[in-house]
LOSE-30943 format. One record per residue (C-alpha): residue in one letter; x, y, z. Coordinates in steps of 0.5 Angstrom, whole numbers, plus 2048, in hexadecimal, padded with zeros to 3 digits. Last residue first. Layout:
LOSE-30943
REC;A;X;Y;Z
...
END
This chain:
LOSE-30943
REC;G;809;858;808
REC;D;80B;851;80B
REC;L;804;84E;80A
REC;I;804;850;802
REC;D;80C;84F;801
REC;V;80B;848;804
REC;L;805;846;800
REC;R;809;848;7FA
REC;S;80F;844;7FC
REC;A;80A;83E;7FE
REC;R;806;83E;7F7
REC;Q;80D;83F;7F3
REC;R;810;839;7F7
REC;M;80A;835;7F6
REC;D;80A;836;7EE
REC;A;811;834;7EE
REC;P;810;82D;7F1
REC;I;814;82C;7F7
REC;E;81B;82A;7F8
REC;A;820;82E;7FD
REC;L;81A;831;802
REC;G;81B;838;803
REC;S;814;83A;800
REC;L;811;835;805
REC;A;814;838;80B
REC;Q;812;83F;809
REC;Y;80B;83C;808
REC;K;80B;839;80F
REC;A;80E;83F;812
REC;L;809;844;80F
REC;A;803;83F;811
REC;A;805;83F;818
REC;A;805;847;818
REC;R;7FF;847;815
REC;D;7FB;843;819
REC;G;7F4;844;817
REC;A;7F1;83D;818
REC;R;7F0;83D;810
REC;L;7F7;840;80F
REC;A;7FA;83A;814
REC;V;7F6;835;810
REC;G;7FA;838;809
REC;A;800;837;80C
REC;A;7FF;830;80F
REC;Q;7FD;82E;807
REC;E;803;831;805
REC;M;808;82E;80A
REC;A;804;827;808
REC;M;805;828;801
REC;A;80D;82A;802
REC;Q;80D;823;806
REC;L;80A;81E;802
REC;P;810;81C;7FE
REC;G;814;81B;804
REC;A;817;81E;80A
REC;A;812;81E;810
REC;G;811;824;814
REC;E;80B;826;810
REC;L;808;81F;810
REC;G;808;81F;818
REC;G;804;825;819
REC;L;7FF;824;813
REC;R;7FA;820;817
REC;E;7FB;824;81D
REC;R;7FA;82B;819
REC;L;7F3;828;816
REC;T;7F1;826;81D
REC;A;7F2;82D;81F
REC;L;7EE;830;819
REC;D;7E8;82C;81B
REC;R;7E4;82A;815
REC;D;7DF;82F;812
REC;D;7E2;82F;80B
REC;P;7E1;828;80B
REC;A;7E8;824;80A
REC;N;7EB;823;803
REC;M;7F2;826;803
REC;V;7F2;823;80B
REC;S;7F0;81C;809
REC;L;7F5;81D;803
REC;L;7FB;81E;808
REC;L;7F9;818;80C
REC;A;7F8;813;806
REC;A;7FF;816;803
REC;Q;802;814;80A
REC;Q;7FF;80D;80A
REC;Y;801;80C;803
REC;L;808;80E;805
REC;P;808;809;80B
REC;G;806;803;808
REC;I;7FF;800;806
REC;D;7FE;7FB;80C
REC;V;7FE;800;811
REC;N;7F7;802;80F
REC;G;7F6;809;813
REC;A;7F8;80E;80E
REC;L;7F3;809;809
REC;A;7ED;80A;80E
REC;L;7EF;812;80F
REC;Y;7EE;812;807
REC;A;7E7;80F;807
REC;A;7E5;813;80D
REC;E;7E7;81A;809
REC;A;7E4;817;803
REC;A;7DD;816;807
REC;V;7DD;81D;80A
REC;F;7DF;820;804
REC;D;7D9;81D;800
REC;K;7DB;822;7FA
REC;K;7DA;81D;7F5
REC;A;7E1;81E;7F3
REC;A;7E3;81D;7FA
REC;L;7DF;816;7FA
REC;G;7E2;814;7F4
REC;A;7E9;816;7F7
REC;A;7E8;812;7FD
REC;V;7E5;80C;7F8
REC;R;7EB;80C;7F4
REC;F;7F0;80C;7FA
REC;R;7EC;806;7FC
REC;S;7ED;803;7F6
REC;L;7F4;804;7F6
REC;M;7F5;801;7FC
REC;Q;7F0;7FB;7FA
REC;Y;7F4;7FA;7F4
REC;G;7FB;7F9;7F8
REC;A;7F7;7F4;7FD
REC;T;7F4;7F0;7F8
REC;L;7ED;7F2;7F5
REC;D;7E7;7ED;7F5
REC;D;7E4;7EF;7FC
REC;D;7E5;7F7;7FA
REC;A;7E1;7F6;7F3
REC;D;7DA;7F9;7F6
REC;V;7DE;7FF;7F9
REC;M;7E1;800;7F3
REC;A;7DB;800;7EF
REC;T;7D7;805;7F4
REC;V;7DD;80A;7F4
REC;L;7DE;809;7EC
REC;D;7D6;80B;7EA
REC;D;7D7;80B;7E3
REC;A;7DB;805;7E3
REC;Q;7E2;805;7DF
REC;L;7E6;804;7E6
REC;A;7E2;7FF;7E8
REC;Q;7E3;7FB;7E2
REC;L;7EB;7FC;7E3
REC;Y;7EB;7FA;7EA
REC;A;7E7;7F3;7E9
REC;T;7EB;7F1;7E3
REC;A;7F2;7F3;7E7
REC;A;7EF;7EF;7ED
REC;K;7ED;7E9;7E9
REC;E;7F4;7E9;7E6
REC;A;7F7;7E9;7ED
REC;K;7F3;7E4;7EF
REC;N;7F4;7DF;7E9
REC;A;7FC;7E0;7EA
REC;R;7FB;7DF;7F2
REC;W;7F7;7D9;7F1
REC;A;7FC;7D6;7EB
REC;D;802;7D8;7F0
REC;Y;7FE;7D4;7F6
REC;G;7FD;7CE;7F1
REC;Q;804;7CE;7EF
REC;R;807;7CE;7F6
REC;A;802;7C9;7F9
REC;A;804;7C4;7F3
REC;V;80B;7C5;7F5
REC;G;80A;7C4;7FC
REC;L;806;7BE;7FB
REC;V;80C;7BB;7F7
REC;V;811;7BD;7FC
REC;I;80C;7BA;802
REC;S;80B;7B4;7FE
REC;V;813;7B3;7FC
REC;A;814;7B3;804
REC;A;80E;7AF;806
REC;I;811;7AA;801
REC;L;818;7AA;803
REC;Y;815;7A9;80A
REC;K;811;7A3;809
REC;G;817;7A0;805
REC;Y;81C;7A1;80B
REC;R;81C;79A;80F
REC;A;819;796;809
REC;W;81D;799;804
REC;L;823;799;808
REC;V;822;791;809
REC;Q;820;790;802
REC;M;826;794;7FF
REC;Q;82B;790;804
REC;D;828;78A;801
REC;R;828;78C;7FA
REC;K;830;78E;7FB
REC;L;831;787;7FE
REC;E;82E;784;7F8
REC;E;832;788;7F4
REC;D;838;786;7F7
REC;V;837;77F;7F7
REC;E;835;77F;7F0
REC;D;83C;783;7EF
REC;F;840;77E;7F3
REC;I;83D;778;7EF
REC;D;83E;77B;7E8
REC;A;846;77C;7EB
REC;M;846;775;7EC
END
């Protein structure tokens, strides 16, 4: 008798499974398919990203070794990832400055300074470099305006910005403003020793 009950129990279980499968099977298949497709898509995306990163690194290094670095970097731009694009554009700006094309170098740095995708510190560095590489005939008020926010912002670029602002004040013939800036610069707690010496020396000269 026990065998009969076991067989009946098994039949009931099979019937229940068939009912459940008929009712929910398509949903289970859909769920499994979504999981499988998601895993495949993720693996495909990771492979694509790794391939893109490798391609970008190769393109950047090849451009870096080119005889005409500026042209090579510009040509490689579309093949670079965001990080390499930023490095490349800084290299292009520096290359233009090395060629004494300060108008183009300044414009390149200003483009980086206005690029919100690269992060505030890099934007600030680009803005500072736009002043350091500006053409000699650039309006001094424009340069002072660019440096204004950098002078008052504590951080790794503050001292350089203050030194540049003091230099701009001297170029404008504003001795008092230059003295005040050099005094403030020499009073900063953490600046390179050679910069502190320059500032102190210029304070002595301007205050003499």
